[in-house]
C-alpha positions, 0 to 999 in steps of 0.5 A: 549768297543772299539778296535783300530786296526792299520796297520803301514806304512810309506806312508799309515797307516791304522786304524780301530775301532771296537765297542764291546757290550756284546762280539758282534761287533756292529759297525766298521769303518776304514780309512787311514792316507796318507802321501806323499812319497816325505816328509822326514821320520821325517815329516811323523812320526810327521803326524802319531803321530799327527793323531793317537793322534786325533783318540785316542781323537775322539774314546777313544779306550780301547785296541789297536792291532798293527801289528808287523814288517814284515821282508822282503828283504828291511832293509831300509823299515823295519827300517822306519816301526820300527820308525812308530811303535815307534811313534804309540806305544808312542801315545797309551802309552801316553793315557794309552791304553793297546796295544797288538801286532800281527804278520801278520801271527797271524792276517791272521790265526785269521781272515781267518784261514790260516796264509799264506792267501793273502791280498785279502782273508783277505779283503774278510773275514773282509768285510764278518765278519763285513758286511761292504763295504770297498773301494779298496783305503783303503786296509791298513784300511782293514788290520787294521780292521783285527788286531782289529778282531784278538784282539777281537777273542783273548778276545772272545775265552780266 
């Protein structure tokens, strides 16, 4: 079984893949879809949609874990993120991939044991659990792997 984790973003959209065999993680990988902030949102949405479709074609995940929107102070950012999530969910649904959505708090609690954990703590635990090195430039990818781990933990312990 393969799990695709996605950390939506309108400039950097992280994704991570977990390969599961007999309830154990046997492989993991991740990267970031990068977009120029100067591009109009519509062009960035097309990029995210196109790249997610390519990732789905290449890895053929069985399940996907997508982070929900974090409601901060910037309403405009929340709306942009909502649009990004929409094209991600569409690309996954078109390929009949079962989608589970988790809040940032749920992901942190599942991976670190604390829903208020910092990004650094999440990164540390993802690296430790998966025994991989991840470049600092791909922190959004680490968050995507954390989403995938959250779904894996949900499956494994239920």
